[in-house]
KOLTILUM-721213 format. One record per residue: x, y, z of N, C-alpha, C in turn. Coordinates in steps of 0.1 Angstrom, whole numbers, padded with zeros to 4 digits, always signed. Layout:
N
XYZXYZXYZ
...
***
This chain:
426
-0025-0017-0137-0028-0022-0123-0041-0016-0118
-0050-0011-0126-0062-0005-0121-0070-0014-0113
-0069-0027-0115-0077-0037-0107-0072-0038-0093
-0060-0032-0089-0056-0032-0075-0057-0018-0069
-0053-0008-0077-0054+0006-0071-0067+0013-0075
-0071+0023-0067-0083+0031-0070-0079+0046-0070
-0089+0054-0069-0086+0069-0070-0078+0074-0058
-0080+0067-0047-0072+0071-0035-0057+0069-0037
-0054+0057-0042-0040+0053-0044-0034+0062-0055
-0041+0065-0066-0035+0072-0077-0034+0087-0073
-0043+0092-0065-0042+0106-0060-0029+0107-0050
-0028+0097-0042-0016+0096-0033-0003+0095-0041
-0003+0087-0052+0008+0086-0061+0012+0099-0066
+0002+0107-0072+0005+0120-0078+0011+0129-0068
+0006+0129-0055+0011+0138-0045+0025+0135-0041
+0028+0122-0040+0042+0118-0036+0052+0120-0048
+0047+0117-0060+0056+0120-0071+0060+0134-0073
+0050+0143-0071+0052+0157-0072+0063+0162-0062
+0061+0157-0050+0071+0160-0039+0084+0155-0043
+0085+0142-0047+0098+0136-0050+0105+0144-0061
+0098+0148-0072+0104+0155-0083+0109+0169-0079
+0100+0176-0071+0103+0190-0068+0113+0191-0056
+0111+0183-0046+0119+0185-0034+0130+0175-0032
+0129+0163-0037+0139+0153-0034+0150+0153-0046
+0145+0153-0058+0154+0151-0069+0166+0162-0069
+0163+0175-0066+0173+0184-0066+0184+0182-0055
+0181+0173-0046+0190+0170-0035+0199+0158-0037
+0195+0150-0047+0202+0137-0048+0217+0138-0051
+0221+0147-0060+0235+0148-0062+0243+0152-0050
+0237+0161-0042+0244+0165-0029+0245+0153-0020
+0234+0146-0018+0234+0134-0009+0244+0124-0014
+0246+0122-0027+0256+0113-0032+0270+0118-0029
+0272+0131-0030+0285+0136-0027+0289+0136-0012
+0279+0140-0004+0281+0141+0011+0282+0127+0017
+0274+0118+0013+0274+0104+0019+0271+0104+0034
+0263+0114+0038+0260+0115+0052+0245+0111+0054
+0240+0115+0065+0226+0112+0068+0217+0125+0064
+0207+0122+0057+0198+0133+0052+0187+0135+0063
+0189+0145+0072+0179+0147+0082+0167+0154+0077
+0169+0165+0070+0158+0174+0067+0148+0168+0058
+0152+0162+0047+0142+0155+0038+0135+0144+0045
+0142+0137+0053+0136+0126+0061+0125+0131+0070
+0127+0142+0077+0117+0148+0085+0106+0154+0077
+0109+0159+0066+0098+0165+0057+0089+0154+0052
+0094+0143+0048+0086+0132+0044+0077+0127+0056
+0083+0126+0068+0075+0122+0079+0064+0133+0082
+0067+0146+0081+0057+0156+0084+0045+0156+0075
+0047+0150+0063+0036+0149+0053+0026+0138+0056
+0029+0130+0067+0020+0120+0072+0021+0107+0065
+0031+0105+0056+0032+0093+0049+0037+0081+0057
+0044+0084+0068+0048+0073+0077+0036+0067+0083
+0025+0074+0085+0013+0070+0091+0003+0064+0081
+0007+0059+0070-0002+0054+0060-0010+0042+0064
-0004+0034+0073-0011+0022+0078-0017+0024+0092
-0015+0036+0097-0020+0039+0111-0035+0043+0109
-0044+0037+0118-0058+0041+0117-0060+0055+0119
-0071+0060+0113-0075+0074+0113-0077+0079+0128
-0082+0070+0136-0085+0074+0150-0072+0078+0158
-0061+0074+0152-0048+0078+0158-0041+0088+0150
-0048+0094+0141-0042+0105+0132-0036+0100+0120
-0036+0087+0117-0030+0082+0105-0039+0083+0093
-0034+0078+0081-0042+0079+0069-0051+0067+0068
-0048+0056+0074-0056+0044+0074-0058+0038+0061
-0048+0039+0052-0050+0034+0038-0044+0021+0035
-0037+0015+0044-0032+0001+0042-0019-0001+0035
-0016-0013+0031-0003-0017+0026-0001-0014+0012
-0011-0014+0003-0010-0010-0011-0006+0004-0012
-0013+0013-0004-0009+0027-0004+0005+0029+0001
+0009+0021+0011+0023+0022+0016+0033+0018+0005
+0029+0008-0003+0038+0003-0014+0039+0014-0024
+0028+0021-0027+0028+0032-0037+0038+0044-0032
+0037+0047-0019+0045+0058-0014+0060+0054-0015
+0063+0042-0010+0077+0038-0011+0082+0037-0025
+0074+0032-0034+0078+0031-0048+0081+0044-0054
+0072+0054-0052+0074+0067-0058+0086+0075-0052
+0088+0074-0039+0100+0080-0034+0113+0073-0039
+0113+0060-0040+0125+0052-0045+0128+0054-0059
+0117+0058-0067+0119+0061-0081+0129+0072-0083
+0129+0082-0074+0137+0094-0074+0150+0092-0065
+0148+0086-0053+0159+0084-0044+0156+0071-0036
+0165+0061-0039+0164+0049-0031+0166+0051-0017
+0174+0061-0013+0177+0064+0001+0164+0069+0008
+0157+0078+0002+0145+0083+0009+0134+0072+0009
+0133+0064-0002+0124+0053-0001+0127+0043+0010
+0140+0041+0012+0145+0032+0023+0142+0038+0036
+0143+0051+0038+0139+0058+0050+0125+0055+0054
+0116+0057+0044+0102+0056+0046+0098+0041+0049
+0104+0032+0042+0100+0018+0045+0106+0013+0059
+0117+0018+0063+0123+0014+0076+0114+0019+0087
+0109+0031+0085+0100+0037+0096+0088+0029+0097
+0083+0023+0086+0071+0015+0087+0073+0002+0096
+0085-0003+0096+0088-0014+0105+0085-0010+0120
+0090+0002+0123+0088+0007+0137+0073+0009+0140
+0066+0014+0130+0051+0016+0132+0044+0003+0135
+0048-0007+0127+0042-0021+0128+0043-0027+0141
+0054-0025+0148+0056-0032+0161+0047-0026+0171
+0044-0013+0170+0035-0007+0180+0020-0011+0177
+0017-0011+0164+0003-0015+0160+0000-0029+0165
+0009-0038+0163+0006-0052+0165+0009-0057+0179
+0019-0051+0186+0024-0056+0199+0023-0046+0210
+0020-0033+0207+0019-0023+0217+0007-0024+0226
+0009-0019+0238-0003-0019+0247-0012-0007+0243
-0024-0006+0249-0033+0005+0245-0026+0018+0248
-0019+0019+0260-0012+0031+0263-0001+0034+0254
+0007+0024+0249+0017+0027+0240+0012+0031+0226
+0001+0025+0222-0005+0029+0209-0010+0044+0210
-0017+0047+0221-0022+0061+0222-0011+0071+0223
+0000+0067+0229+0011+0077+0230+0019+0078+0217
+0023+0067+0211+0032+0067+0199+0026+0068+0186
+0015+0062+0183+0009+0062+0170+0006+0076+0164
+0000+0085+0173-0003+0099+0168+0010+0106+0165
+0021+0103+0172+0034+0110+0170+0040+0104+0157
+0039+0092+0154+0044+0086+0142+0036+0092+0130
+0023+0093+0131+0014+0097+0121+0017+0112+0117
+0020+0120+0127+0022+0134+0124+0036+0137+0120
+0045+0128+0122+0059+0130+0118+0067+0136+0130
+0061+0137+0141+0068+0142+0153+0079+0133+0157
+0077+0120+0156+0087+0110+0160+0088+0100+0149
+0101+0096+0147+0104+0085+0137+0108+0072+0145
+0102+0061+0142+0105+0049+0148+0115+0040+0140
+0121+0031+0147+0130+0021+0140+0127+0007+0146
+0133-0003+0140+0133-0016+0147+0148-0021+0146
+0153-0026+0157+0167-0031+0158+0168-0045+0163
+0172-0054+0154+0173-0068+0157+0187-0073+0155
+0193-0070+0143+0205-0076+0139+0217-0072+0148
+0226-0081+0151+0238-0078+0159+0250-0082+0151
+0262-0075+0154+0274-0077+0146+0278-0092+0145
+0277-0099+0156+0283-0113+0156+0273-0123+0150
+0260-0121+0153+0250-0131+0149+0243-0129+0136
+0244-0116+0131+0238-0113+0118+0224-0116+0117
+0220-0124+0106+0206-0127+0104+0201-0139+0113
+0210-0145+0121+0206-0156+0130+0201-0149+0143
+0188-0147+0143+0181-0140+0154+0184-0147+0167
+0183-0160+0167+0184-0167+0180+0199-0167+0185
+0208-0162+0177+0222-0161+0181+0225-0148+0187
+0216-0139+0189+0219-0126+0195+0223-0128+0210
+0232-0119+0214+0237-0119+0228+0234-0107+0236
+0229-0096+0230+0225-0084+0238+0214-0088+0248
+0215-0081+0260+0206-0086+0271+0198-0074+0276
+0187-0078+0282+0178-0069+0289+0175-0076+0303
+0180-0070+0313+0179-0076+0327+0169-0069+0335
+0159-0076+0341+0149-0070+0349+0154-0066+0363
+0152-0053+0367+0156-0049+0380+0144-0041+0385
+0135-0047+0393+0123-0040+0398+0114-0036+0387
+0112-0023+0386+0103-0017+0376+0110-0013+0364
+0123-0017+0363+0131-0013+0351+0137-0025+0345
+0142-0023+0332+0151-0032+0325+0164-0025+0323
+0175-0032+0324+0188-0027+0321+0193-0033+0308
+0196-0025+0298+0199-0030+0285+0214-0029+0282
+0219-0039+0276+0233-0039+0272+0235-0047+0259
+0242-0041+0249+0245-0048+0237+0246-0038+0225
+0248-0043+0213+0250-0035+0201+0240-0040+0190
+0234-0032+0183+0226-0035+0171+0232-0029+0159
+0232-0037+0148+0239-0033+0136+0229-0032+0124
+0232-0025+0114+0224-0024+0102+0209-0020+0105
+0208-0010+0114+0195-0005+0118+0190+0006+0109
+0179+0004+0102+0174+0015+0093+0170+0027+0101
+0174+0039+0098+0171+0052+0105+0178+0052+0118
+0189+0045+0119+0196+0045+0132+0199+0058+0138
+0203+0068+0130+0208+0081+0135+0198+0092+0135
+0186+0089+0130+0175+0099+0130+0163+0094+0137
+0163+0082+0142+0151+0076+0149+0150+0083+0163
+0137+0084+0167+0134+0090+0180+0131+0079+0190
+0126+0068+0186+0123+0056+0195+0126+0043+0187
+0133+0035+0194+0138+0023+0187+0132+0010+0193
+0126+0002+0185+0121-0011+0189+0132-0021+0189
+0136-0025+0201+0148-0033+0202+0145-0047+0208
+0150-0057+0201+0148-0071+0206+0161-0075+0213
+0160-0080+0225+0172-0084+0233+0169-0097+0240
+0179-0103+0246+0177-0116+0253+0174-0113+0267
+0163-0120+0272+0159-0119+0286+0160-0133+0292
+0163-0143+0284+0164-0157+0289+0170-0166+0279
+0168-0179+0280+0175-0188+0272+0165-0193+0261
+0171-0197+0249+0163-0203+0239+0154-0194+0231
+0145-0200+0223+0137-0192+0214+0127-0184+0221
+0123-0187+0234+0114-0179+0241+0121-0170+0251
+0134-0168+0249+0142-0160+0258+0145-0146+0252
+0137-0142+0242+0138-0129+0236+0126-0120+0239
+0129-0107+0241+0118-0098+0244+0121-0085+0237
+0110-0077+0234+0111-0065+0227+0108-0053+0236
+0115-0042+0232+0113-0030+0241+0113-0017+0232
+0107-0007+0237+0108+0006+0231+0118+0015+0239
+0128+0020+0231+0138+0027+0238+0139+0041+0231
+0136+0052+0239+0137+0065+0234+0152+0069+0232
+0154+0077+0222+0168+0080+0218+0175+0089+0228
+0167+0095+0238+0174+0104+0248+0176+0096+0261
+0174+0083+0261+0177+0076+0274+0192+0075+0277
+0195+0078+0290+0209+0076+0294+0214+0062+0292
+0226+0060+0286+0231+0047+0284+0228+0043+0269
+0221+0051+0262+0219+0048+0248+0227+0058+0239
+0232+0053+0228+0239+0062+0218+0239+0056+0205
+0239+0064+0194+0241+0058+0181+0256+0055+0180
+0259+0045+0173+0273+0041+0170+0278+0046+0157
+0285+0037+0150+0291+0041+0137+0280+0040+0126
+0282+0048+0116+0272+0048+0105+0275+0037+0095
+0287+0032+0095+0291+0022+0085+0296+0029+0072
+0300+0021+0062+0305+0027+0050+0298+0020+0038
+0285+0021+0037+0277+0015+0027+0281+0021+0013
+0280+0013+0003+0283+0018-0011+0271+0025-0017
+0259+0024-0012+0248+0030-0018+0238+0035-0008
+0226+0039-0013+0216+0045-0005+0221+0057+0004
+0229+0065-0003+0235+0077+0005+0225+0087+0008
+0225+0090+0021+0214+0098+0027+0206+0091+0037
+0206+0078+0036+0199+0069+0045+0208+0064+0056
+0204+0065+0069+0212+0060+0080+0209+0045+0082
+0220+0037+0082+0219+0023+0082+0230+0018+0091
+0230+0023+0104+0241+0021+0112+0239+0013+0125
+0247+0017+0135+0248+0009+0148+0241+0017+0159
+0235+0009+0168+0230+0014+0181+0237+0007+0193
+0240+0015+0203+0248+0009+0214+0240+0012+0227
+0239+0001+0235+0233+0001+0248+0243-0002+0259
+0245+0007+0268+0255+0005+0279+0248+0008+0292
+0243-0003+0299+0235-0001+0311+0224+0010+0309
+0217+0008+0298+0206+0017+0295+0194+0013+0302
+0189+0022+0311+0177+0018+0319+0164+0024+0313
+0154+0015+0312+0141+0019+0307+0130+0013+0316
+0119+0020+0317+0108+0015+0326+0102+0002+0320
+0098-0007+0329+0092-0020+0324+0080-0017+0315
+0074-0006+0317+0062-0002+0308+0066-0001+0293
+0079+0000+0291+0084+0001+0277+0085-0012+0270
+0083-0023+0277+0083-0036+0270+0072-0037+0260
+0075-0042+0249+0065-0045+0238+0059-0059+0240
+0046-0060+0242+0041-0073+0244+0046-0080+0257
+0044-0093+0257+0049-0101+0269+0064-0104+0268
+0070-0106+0280+0083-0111+0280+0083-0124+0273
+0092-0127+0264+0094-0139+0256+0087-0137+0242
+0081-0126+0239+0075-0124+0226+0085-0118+0216
+0097-0116+0219+0106-0109+0211+0109-0116+0197
+0109-0129+0197+0110-0136+0184+0099-0133+0175
+0087-0133+0181+0075-0130+0173+0076-0116+0167
+0081-0106+0175+0082-0092+0170+0092-0092+0158
+0103-0099+0160+0114-0099+0150+0109-0105+0137
+0103-0117+0138+0099-0125+0126+0088-0119+0119
+0078-0114+0127+0066-0108+0120+0070-0095+0113
+0079-0087+0119+0083-0075+0112+0090-0078+0099
+0099-0088+0099+0106-0091+0087+0096-0097+0076
+0088-0107+0080+0079-0114+0071+0068-0105+0066
+0061-0099+0075+0049-0092+0072+0052-0078+0066
+0062-0071+0070+0065-0058+0066+0078-0056+0058
+0088-0062+0063+0102-0060+0057+0102-0064+0042
+0097-0076+0039+0098-0081+0026+0090-0073+0016
+0078-0069+0019+0070-0061+0010+0076-0047+0009
+0080-0041+0020+0086-0028+0020+0098-0027+0011
+0107-0037+0012+0119-0037+0004+0116-0040-0011
+0105-0048-0013+0101-0050-0027+0097-0037-0033
+0090-0028-0025+0086-0015-0030+0098-0006-0033
+0108-0007-0025+0120+0001-0028+0126-0004-0041
+0128-0017-0042+0133-0022-0055+0125-0019-0067
+0112-0019-0065+0103-0016-0076+0105-0001-0081
+0106+0008-0071+0108+0022-0075+0121+0024-0082
+0132+0017-0077+0145+0018-0084+0144+0012-0098
+0137+0001-0099+0135-0006-0112+0128+0003-0122
+0118+0010-0117+0111+0019-0126+0120+0030-0132
+0129+0035-0123+0138+0046-0127+0148+0040-0137
+0153+0028-0135+0162+0021-0144+0156+0021-0158
+0144+0016-0159+0137+0014-0172+0135+0028-0179
+0129+0037-0171+0126+0050-0177+0139+0057-0182
+0149+0057-0174+0162+0064-0178+0168+0057-0190
+0168+0044-0190+0174+0037-0201+0167+0038-0214
+0153+0038-0214+0146+0041-0226+0149+0055-0231
+0149+0065-0222+0152+0079-0226+0166+0080-0232
+0175+0073-0227+0189+0073-0232+0189+0066-0246
+0183+0055-0247+0183+0047-0260+0176+0055-0271
+0166+0063-0267+0158+0070-0277+0166+0083-0282
+0174+0088-0273+0182+0100-0276+0195+0098-0281
+0201+0086-0281+0214+0083-0286+0213+0077-0299
+0220+0083-0309+0220+0078-0323+0233+0070-0325
+0231+0058-0332+0242+0050-0336+0238+0043-0349
+0248+0043-0358+0245+0037-0372+0234+0044-0379
+0232+0057-0376+0223+0065-0383+0208+0064-0378
+0206+0058-0367+0193+0057-0361+0193+0056-0346
+0182+0059-0339+0182+0058-0325+0186+0044-0320
+0194+0044-0309+0198+0032-0303+0187+0022-0300
+0175+0028-0296+0164+0020-0293+0158+0012-0304
+0162+0016-0317+0157+0009-0329+0165-0003-0333
+0177-0004-0327+0186-0015-0330+0180-0028-0324
+0178-0039-0332+0171-0051-0327+0176-0056-0313
+0190-0057-0312+0195-0062-0299+0191-0053-0287
+0191-0040-0289+0188-0031-0279+0173-0031-0276
+0165-0032-0286+0150-0033-0285+0146-0045-0277
+0154-0056-0279+0151-0069-0272+0154-0067-0257
+0165-0060-0254+0168-0058-0240+0158-0049-0233
+0154-0038-0240+0144-0029-0235+0131-0037-0232
+0127-0046-0241+0115-0054-0240+0116-0063-0228
+0127-0069-0226+0129-0078-0214+0129-0070-0201
+0134-0058-0201+0134-0049-0189+0120-0045-0186
+0112-0042-0196+0098-0038-0194+0090-0050-0189
+0092-0062-0194+0085-0074-0190+0088-0076-0175
+0101-0075-0171+0105-0077-0157+0098-0067-0148
+0097-0054-0153+0091-0044-0145+0076-0047-0142
+0070-0051-0153+0055-0053-0152+0053-0065-0142
+0061-0076-0143+0059-0087-0135+0062-0084-0120
+0073-0076-0118+0077-0072-0105+0066-0064-0098
+0060-0054-0106+0050-0046-0100+0037-0054-0097
+0034-0063-0106+0023-0072-0103+0024-0080-0090
+0036-0085-0088+0039-0093-0076+0038-0085-0063
+0043-0073-0064+0043-0064-0052+0028-0059-0049
+0021-0055-0059+0008-0050-0057-0002-0061-0053
+0000-0073-0059-0009-0084-0055-0007-0088-0040
+0006-0089-0036+0009-0092-0022+0003-0081-0013
+0004-0068-0017-0001-0057-0009-0016-0059-0008
-0023-0062-0019-0037-0063-0019-0042-0074-0010
-0035-0086-0011-0039-0097-0002-0037-0093+0013
-0026-0086+0016-0023-0082+0030-0034-0073+0035
-0038-0063+0026-0048-0054+0030-0062-0060+0033
-0064-0072+0027-0077-0079+0029-0076-0091+0039
-0065-0091+0046-0063-0101+0057-0062-0115+0053
-0057-0117+0041-0055-0130+0035-0041-0136+0040
-0041-0149+0041-0028-0156+0043-0019-0155+0031
-0008-0147+0031-0001-0145+0019+0014-0144+0022
+0019-0152+0031+0034-0152+0034+0042-0155+0021
+0037-0165+0013+0044-0169+0001+0044-0158-0009
+0033-0150-0010+0033-0139-0020+0042-0128-0015
+0044-0126-0002+0053-0116+0003+0067-0120+0000
+0070-0132+0002+0084-0137-0001+0087-0136-0016
+0077-0139-0024+0079-0139-0038+0081-0125-0043
+0073-0115-0037+0075-0101-0041+0089-0096-0038
+0094-0100-0027+0108-0096-0023+0118-0102-0033
+0116-0115-0035+0125-0122-0044+0125-0117-0059
+0113-0115-0064+0112-0111-0078+0117-0096-0080
+0113-0088-0071+0116-0073-0072+0131-0071-0071
+0137-0077-0061+0152-0075-0060+0160-0081-0071
+0156-0093-0075+0164-0100-0086+0162-0093-0099
+0149-0089-0102+0146-0083-0115+0152-0069-0116
+0152-0061-0105+0158-0048-0105+0173-0049-0108
+0180-0059-0102+0194-0061-0104+0197-0065-0118
+0188-0074-0124+0190-0079-0137+0188-0067-0147
+0178-0059-0145+0176-0048-0154+0187-0037-0152
+0192-0036-0141+0204-0026-0139+0216-0031-0147
+0218-0044-0148+0229-0049-0156+0226-0047-0171
+0214-0049-0175+0210-0046-0189+0212-0032-0192
+0208-0023-0183+0210-0009-0185+0225-0005-0186
+0233-0012-0178+0248-0010-0180+0253-0014-0194
+0247-0025-0199+0251-0030-0212+0247-0020-0223
+0235-0014-0221+0230-0004-0231+0237+0009-0230
+0240+0014-0218+0248+0026-0217+0263+0025-0220
+0268+0012-0218+0282+0010-0220+0290+0018-0210
+0301+0024-0214+0309+0032-0205+0302+0043-0198
+0292+0049-0205+0284+0060-0199+0277+0055-0186
+0274+0042-0185+0267+0037-0173+0275+0039-0161
+0289+0041-0162+0297+0042-0151+0298+0057-0146
+0293+0066-0154+0293+0080-0151+0281+0084-0142
+0284+0092-0132+0273+0095-0122+0261+0103-0129
+0264+0111-0139+0253+0119-0145+0242+0110-0152
+0246+0098-0155+0236+0089-0161+0228+0081-0151
+0232+0081-0138+0225+0075-0127+0225+0060-0126
+0229+0053-0137+0228+0038-0137+0237+0032-0126
+0249+0037-0124+0257+0031-0114+0251+0033-0100
+0244+0044-0098+0237+0047-0085+0226+0037-0083
+0218+0035-0094+0207+0025-0093+0212+0011-0089
+0223+0007-0096+0229-0006-0093+0233-0007-0079
+0240+0003-0074+0245+0003-0060+0233+0003-0050
+0223+0011-0053+0211+0011-0044+0204-0002-0044
+0202-0008-0056+0194-0020-0057+0201-0031-0049
+0215-0031-0049+0222-0041-0042+0220-0041-0027
+0217-0029-0022+0215-0027-0008+0202-0033-0003
+0192-0035-0013+0179-0041-0009+0180-0056-0009
+0191-0061-0014+0192-0076-0015+0192-0083-0001
+0201-0079+0008+0203-0087+0020+0192-0086+0031
+0186-0074+0033+0177-0073+0045+0164-0082+0043
+0158-0086+0054+0146-0094+0054+0148-0107+0047
+0161-0112+0045+0164-0124+0039+0168-0123+0025
+0180-0128+0021+0185-0128+0008+0176-0136-0001
+0179-0136-0014+0170-0144-0024+0170-0159-0020
+0182-0164-0016+0182-0178-0013+0173-0181-0001
+0172-0172+0009+0163-0174+0020+0149-0174+0015
+0145-0165+0006+0132-0165+0001+0129-0178-0007
+0139-0183-0015+0137-0196-0022+0135-0207-0013
+0143-0207-0002+0142-0218+0008+0128-0219+0014
+0123-0207+0018+0110-0207+0024+0099-0210+0014
+0101-0206+0001+0091-0209-0009+0091-0224-0012
+0103-0230-0011+0104-0245-0012+0096-0252-0001
+0097-0246+0011+0089-0252+0022+0074-0250+0019
+0070-0239+0013+0056-0237+0009+0052-0248-0001
+0060-0250-0011+0057-0260-0021+0056-0274-0015
+0065-0277-0005+0065-0290+0001+0054-0292+0012
+0048-0281+0016+0038-0281+0026+0044-0282+0040
+0056-0278+0042+0063-0278+0055+0065-0264+0061
+0060-0254+0054+0062-0240+0059+0053-0239+0072
+0058-0231+0082+0052-0230+0095+0041-0220+0096
+0042-0212+0106+0032-0202+0109+0030-0192+0098
+0017-0189+0095+0014-0178+0085+0013-0165+0092
+0023-0157+0092+0023-0145+0099+0012-0135+0094
+0010-0136+0081+0000-0127+0075-0014-0131+0080
-0017-0143+0083-0030-0147+0088-0030-0145+0103
-0019-0147+0110-0018-0146+0124-0021-0131+0129
-0017-0122+0121-0019-0108+0125-0029-0100+0117
-0038-0108+0111-0049-0102+0103-0062-0103+0111
-0073-0100+0105-0086-0101+0111-0090-0089+0119
-0100-0090+0128-0106-0079+0135-0096-0071+0144
-0085-0078+0148-0076-0071+0157-0067-0061+0149
-0067-0062+0136-0059-0053+0128-0067-0041+0124
-0064-0030+0130-0072-0018+0128-0071-0013+0113
-0059-0014+0108-0057-0009+0094-0066-0016+0084
-0066-0030+0086-0074-0038+0076-0089-0035+0079
-0093-0035+0091-0107-0032+0094-0111-0019+0089
-0103-0009+0090-0106+0005+0085-0108+0005+0070
-0098-0002+0064-0099-0003+0049-0111-0010+0044
-0115-0021+0051-0127-0028+0048-0140-0019+0049
-0140-0011+0060-0151-0003+0063-0152+0008+0051
-0141+0013+0047-0141+0023+0037-0146+0017+0024
-0141+0005+0020-0146-0002+0008-0161-0005+0009
-0166-0008+0021-0180-0011+0022-0188+0002+0020
-0182+0014+0025-0189+0026+0023-0190+0030+0008
-0178+0027+0001-0178+0030-0014-0188+0021-0021
-0188+0008-0017-0197-0001-0024-0212+0003-0021
-0215+0007-0009-0228+0012-0005-0232+0024-0013
-0223+0033-0015-0225+0045-0023-0228+0042-0037
-0221+0032-0043-0223+0027-0056-0237+0021-0058
-0241+0013-0048-0254+0007-0048-0265+0017-0048
-0263+0028-0039-0274+0038-0038-0275+0046-0051
-0263+0048-0058-0263+0055-0071-0271+0046-0081
-0268+0033-0081-0275+0024-0091-0290+0025-0088
-0294+0025-0075-0309+0025-0072-0315+0038-0077
-0308+0049-0075-0313+0062-0080-0315+0062-0095
-0304+0057-0102-0305+0057-0116-0316+0048-0121
-0318+0037-0114-0329+0027-0118-0343+0034-0116
-0344+0041-0105-0357+0047-0102-0360+0058-0112
-0350+0065-0116-0352+0076-0126-0356+0070-0140
-0349+0059-0143-0352+0053-0156-0363+0043-0156
-0370+0041-0144-0380+0032-0142-0376+0018-0147
-0364+0014-0143-0359+0001-0147-0356-0007-0134
-0360-0020-0134-0357-0028-0122-0343-0032-0121
-0338-0032-0109-0324-0037-0106-0323-0052-0108
-0312-0056-0114-0310-0071-0115-0308-0077-0102
-0314-0088-0099-0312-0094-0086-0300-0103-0085
***
């Protein structure tokens, strides 16, 4: 993938991988046994600045864009799907402030996200309406200079460790009757609810938020009243799909690496399992899926970083990465046989974790439905184009950096040409 990543991405990959191997891997067995929320590792990941990978440098972020974000989430997920999920869920909270926050909100929150001082979330789904955003019933009622919030949100990533929640609630009727708000976790009337009983991603909080006459200042509204649907859809389309593709990609990589290691170390019929034709075929199919999945995720990230219209590529990245990770997990189970059910071989964990990536930001059938609309020419607004261009600081900053690199390369060529007394090709 050298044609997508450069030395910045690979240096970042090495940094995250070293942290994941040294700091995260020794904690995985404990997280699996406890099945609670992993506070300390989550905070340590945030303190390393990785949540601020798409935040411009002027706000203290890394300003490296979506491909760098994909690399971070992939490398964390390769060791722990839960910690990869934590990092990707925080990115959704970052996005809402970058794209819909006021200048004051950006100045206040982005440096805090970048430093790891505060962890953001986004809360859209409700118990009764599920993925049907327009079916939500939670309300935000305007009273003078305040809003009064009532309702429950479900399946919120980082629910119990978040410091500020981006919440979409109903302020009126119909599709323009939704609005988005920033709600600090210490507001009276707000509390985390149940954690749920998920079968995988142990260590990641994916629970409930409860609002009971929770009062917030009107200045906490994100964007204009009635822009809540835009906040919800753009977060899912522009960030959620690619982020979850990165989680699935990291899990997929771990599946292939562990299965190859097992097949090479296990002897059967007098030779390594990996040399048996039927096993070699399965390993080859798993490797092919992994290469294709990585290509789709990196390509979509690359397009997004360059402000291109790429909704279809983002959908496809989510579809391919989730489906292929699950397919390879099943192949790994076949190769491990009964050992695949034992915790020490990790395959059953990978399968459980990969299953959790399937529903959020649209199941595979949702992605297929939207891709069918793309094929038929009936797909609607291109969120990737809508939120790109000069208004997107991360993309602008990335373009400036690439221009500087290109300029440096041109100056080097000019210097070499002058030394060798050779004319530059025009």
